[in-house]
C-alpha positions as CSV (number, residue, x, y, z in Angstrom):
1,A,-16.6,17.9,-20.3
2,T,-14.5,17.9,-16.9
3,A,-11.4,20.3,-17.0
4,Q,-9.0,18.0,-16.6
5,P,-8.7,14.5,-17.3
6,S,-9.0,11.8,-14.5
7,L,-6.9,8.7,-13.7
8,H,-8.1,5.2,-14.1
9,A,-6.2,2.3,-13.0
10,T,-6.4,-1.2,-14.2
11,A,-4.3,-4.4,-13.0
12,S,-1.3,-3.0,-15.6
13,M,-2.1,0.3,-16.8
14,W,-3.0,3.9,-15.9
15,H,-5.4,5.5,-18.2
16,L,-6.2,9.3,-18.9
17,G,-10.1,9.8,-19.0
18,T,-12.2,12.9,-19.6
19,R,-16.2,12.5,-18.8
20,I,-18.5,14.1,-21.5
21,Q,-21.9,14.8,-20.4
22,A,-24.4,16.3,-22.6
23,R,-27.8,17.2,-24.0
24,L,-28.3,17.2,-27.5
25,K,-29.9,20.5,-29.3
26,D,-31.4,18.2,-31.7
27,P,-32.9,15.1,-30.2
28,S,-33.6,13.3,-33.6
29,T,-29.9,12.9,-33.4
30,T,-28.6,9.3,-33.2
31,V,-26.3,8.1,-31.0
32,A,-24.5,6.4,-33.7
33,S,-24.0,9.6,-36.0
34,L,-22.6,11.4,-32.6
35,V,-20.2,8.6,-32.0
36,A,-19.2,8.3,-35.3
37,R,-18.5,12.0,-35.4
38,L,-16.0,11.8,-32.4
39,H,-13.7,9.2,-33.9
40,P,-11.0,9.0,-34.5
41,T,-10.8,10.8,-30.9
42,P,-7.4,12.8,-30.7
43,A,-6.0,9.8,-28.3
44,V,-6.2,7.4,-31.3
45,C,-5.0,9.5,-34.2
46,G,-3.9,13.0,-32.8
47,T,-4.2,16.6,-33.9
48,P,-5.2,18.0,-36.5
49,Q,-7.1,15.1,-37.3
50,R,-6.6,15.1,-41.2
51,L,-3.2,16.0,-41.3
52,A,-2.3,13.2,-38.3
53,L,-4.7,10.6,-40.2
54,D,-2.9,11.0,-43.1
55,T,0.6,11.2,-41.6
56,I,-0.2,7.6,-39.7
57,R,-1.6,6.1,-43.1
58,S,1.6,7.0,-44.9
59,L,4.2,5.9,-42.3
60,E,2.4,2.7,-40.5
61,P,3.2,-0.4,-42.4
62,V,0.0,-2.0,-41.8
63,P,-3.3,-0.7,-42.2
64,R,-5.0,-0.4,-38.7
65,G,-8.2,-1.7,-40.0
66,F,-10.1,-2.9,-36.5
67,Y,-7.9,-0.7,-34.2
68,A,-9.6,1.7,-32.0
69,G,-13.3,2.7,-31.8
70,A,-16.3,3.1,-29.8
71,V,-17.6,0.7,-27.6
72,G,-20.9,1.6,-25.3
73,W,-24.8,1.2,-25.1
74,T,-27.6,3.0,-25.6
75,D,-30.9,2.5,-23.9
76,A,-34.4,3.2,-25.7
77,Q,-34.4,6.9,-24.9
78,G,-31.0,7.4,-26.1
79,D,-29.2,7.7,-23.2
80,G,-25.9,5.6,-22.6
81,D,-22.4,5.3,-21.9
82,W,-19.6,5.2,-24.5
83,Y,-15.9,4.6,-24.1
84,V,-12.9,4.6,-26.5
85,A,-11.6,1.3,-27.0
86,I,-7.8,1.7,-27.6
87,R,-6.6,-1.9,-27.1
88,C,-8.4,-4.5,-28.7
89,A,-8.1,-8.2,-30.2
90,R,-9.6,-9.7,-33.5
91,V,-10.4,-13.3,-32.9
92,Q,-11.1,-15.6,-35.9
93,G,-11.1,-19.0,-35.3
94,R,-7.9,-20.1,-33.7
95,Q,-6.4,-16.8,-34.9
96,V,-5.9,-13.8,-32.5
97,R,-4.4,-10.2,-33.8
98,L,-3.9,-8.0,-31.4
99,Y,-4.1,-3.9,-31.5
100,A,-2.2,-1.4,-29.2
101,G,0.0,1.6,-29.9
102,A,1.6,4.2,-28.3
103,G,1.0,8.0,-28.1
104,V,4.0,9.3,-29.8
105,V,5.2,12.9,-29.7
106,A,7.9,15.0,-30.7
107,G,9.5,14.5,-27.1
108,S,8.7,10.8,-27.1
109,D,11.7,8.5,-26.3
110,P,11.4,5.5,-28.3
111,A,12.7,2.8,-25.9
112,D,9.9,4.3,-23.3
113,E,7.2,3.8,-25.9
114,L,8.3,0.6,-26.9
115,A,8.3,-0.5,-23.1
116,E,4.8,0.8,-23.0
117,T,3.2,-0.9,-26.1
118,A,4.7,-3.9,-25.0
119,A,3.1,-4.0,-21.7
120,K,0.0,-3.1,-23.3
121,F,0.2,-6.4,-25.1
122,T,1.1,-8.2,-22.4
123,A,-2.2,-7.2,-20.6
124,L,-4.0,-8.4,-23.8
125,L,-2.4,-11.6,-23.8
126,T,-2.7,-11.9,-20.0
127,A,-6.3,-11.6,-20.9
128,L,-6.2,-14.2,-22.9
129,G,-4.8,-16.5,-20.8
130,V,-1.5,-16.7,-23.0
131,S,1.5,-17.2,-20.4
132,D,4.5,-16.6,-22.2
133,A,4.2,-13.6,-23.3
134,P,7.0,-12.0,-24.9
135,T,9.1,-9.3,-23.3
136,T,11.4,-6.2,-24.1
């Protein structure tokens, strides 16, 4: 893994990313099992994982369901690239449910977190061609 995360820019957001590259000790380990062991990442759940996940489940009014996961590809040799998908949309017929969140920590400012989450939703709405996205 890189020593420091790197910055990645999109049209509306900056993202932190850490490249992890490794060779498995046991070549019979499937990429699916490896990705499953890494989820949910601290970016999605927090740490320590079990306490954070239990706290999220007790405080959030709506189950996360489809929110977050790994997206990527694997070739026949088991090589590939995988990324954490933090924002996503679930499309069913004419309905779309958007998923986005903020990294709330002890020093977070609620107004700043709300503005950041609104910006993340705006990026998703723009991608879907919704021009009258709500603003904060």
